[in-house]
N, C-alpha and C positions, 0 to 999 in steps of 0.2 A: 873170573871170580873163583876163589878157592872153595872146594867142596867141604873141607874140614877146617876146623879152627886151628890156628897156629899153636903148636905145642910150646907153651911157655909157663912161667910160674904164675900162679894165681895171686891176685891182690886181696883175696879174702882169707879167712881162717885165723885172724889174730883176735885174741880175746884176753882181757885182764883177769887175773885171779880174783875170786870173791874176797871181800874185805871183812865179812862176818860182823857187821855193825849191829847195834841194838842194845836193849836192856839185858844185862847178864844176871843181875840179882833183883828179885821182885820185892815188893813192899812186904815187910815182916820177916824177911830172911836174914840170917846172921851173916855179918861181913867181918872178915879178919883184916888186920892192918895190911894195906897194900893191895887188897883185892879189887879187881876191876868191877865197877857197878854198871857203867854205861859206856859203850863205844859209839862215838858219833862223829859226824863231820859238821863243824859249826857248833853253835851253842843252843841246841834244841832243849837240853836240860842244863840248869845252872847248878853250881856247887854250893851246898849249904854247909851246915855244921859238921865238922870232922870229915869233910870231903874236899879233895883238891882236884884241879884240872891239869891234865898233862899237856905236852906240846902238840899232840894231835887231837886235842879237845876231849880226850878220854877222861871220865870221872872215876876216881878211885878213893877208897877209904883210907883215912890216916890213922884211925884207931879202931879197935874192936867194938862191935855193937850191932844194933838192928837197923836195917835200912828202912827209911820212910820217904814217901813222895808227897809233896804238898804243892799247891798252886797259889800264886800270889800275883797281884797287879803290880807291874813295874812301870815307872814313868821314864820315858826316854828323854833325851836332851832337848828335843823340840817341843816337849810338853805332852806329846801323845802317849797313850798307855798301851801296854800289851800284857796278856796273861802269860806268866812264865811257870815252868815246872821246876821245882827245886828239889834236889836230892840231899837228904840228911842221914847221918848215922848217929843214932842215939846210944849212948853207953849204958 
């Protein structure tokens, strides 16, 4: 039996870079056209008025205005309901 471990490369030490997800503009803050409001994976927040969803589910403003967050009940296709958070930009 060997007294010391074999000198080889470790299988540890790999980590991914942080993605910096979350809400970037709060309720009541001013948003310019094209500004990122929420960075997310999946649709935790839904796009409302003057807000579009990007390819990676990021929500961004399409026009200048004030950001507002609202909640609403949404009916799914199977008839069940869930409460969703909607992001709007009011001009």
